[in-house]
N, C-alpha and C positions, 0 to 999 in steps of 0.2 A: 552858299547853299546851292546844290545842284537843282536843275529843273525837276528831276524826279522827286526829290524831297519836297520841293515847293508844291508840286501837284498832289503828292501824298498828304501833306499837311492840309491843303485846301479841301481835299475830299473828306478828310477826317472832320474838319470843322463843319462842312456842309452836312455830313452825316449826323453830327450832334444836333444841329439846328433842326434838321428834318425830324429827328426822333422827338425832340421837345415839342415841335409844332403838332406832330401826330398825336401826342398825349393830350394836348389841349383840344384836339378835334374829338377825341373819345370821351373825355370827361366834360360833362355839361355843368355840374354844380357840386359844391361840397358844403358840408356843415362840420365845423365852423367854416365860414367863408374865408377866403385868403386874406390874411392880415387883420382879422377881426380882433377886437379887444373885448374879452368876456369877463364880466364881473361874477357871474354864476358859474358853478362847477360844470365843466364839460363832461357830460355823461356818455356821449357817443360820438363817433365819427361817421358821417354819411358821405357816400360817393355815388353820384348819379351819372351813368354812362349812356351813350346813344346806341349801344349794342350790348347784348348780354355778355358778361364776363365772369370769370372766377377770380376772386381776389387771392393772390398768392402770398403777398407780404404786406404788412402794414406796421410802420414804426413811428412812434412819437418820440422825437429827440429834443430833450430840454436844452436850454442854453448852456447848462453846465456839462452837457454830454451824456447825461443819464438817458438810457433808451428804454422805452416802454413798448412791449410787443403784446398787444391784446390778442385773445383767442380768436381765431378765424373760423371756428366751427360753424357759425351761423352763415358763412358765405361759401359753403362747400359746393353749392350748385350755381350754375350760371344765372346771373340776374342783372338787370339794368340799374337796380336800386339796391345798394348795399348799406346796411347799418350795423356797425360794430360797437358794442358797449366797451367803454374804457374804464379802468380803475380811477380812483381819485388822483388827480394830478396836483402837484405842488405849483405855486405861482411861478411862472416862468414864460419865456418866449419859446414856442414849440415849432419844430419843423415836422410835418407829417409826410413821410415817404411811403409810397405804395407801388405795387407792381401787380398787374392783372393780365389774364390771358383770355382771348375771345374763343368762340367755338371753333374757329379755323386754326387755332394754335398760335395766332399772332400775339406777341407779348408787348406790352406797353407799360411804361412807368412814369411817375411824376411826383410832384410834391406841392405842398402849400403850407402856410404858416399861420399861427395865431398866438395871441397873448392870453394867458390864463392868470387872472388877478385873484 
């Protein structure tokens, strides 16, 4: 492997790690909390940020690959605290993937997970 390829790969890996760390700096708290085991039906997803953002995407991905995309109408304006109602979910392990944009146009994305019993 040439030195240019090695440097390119290293920069790519550093970029991924920086992006992930940046998302964790923006996102202060979620509901459900990461890796929660919930016996009651999840009725909403909450995202609490340290700066006002507009939520651009939110997906709940079940273990079997079924994707639920709730309506984001309630998050059309910038807010630090976002609550999105979700439809009834089947019991499964869910990955919640989100993407948001702040008032300066910076985009950040992240994910968290929970069990719905």
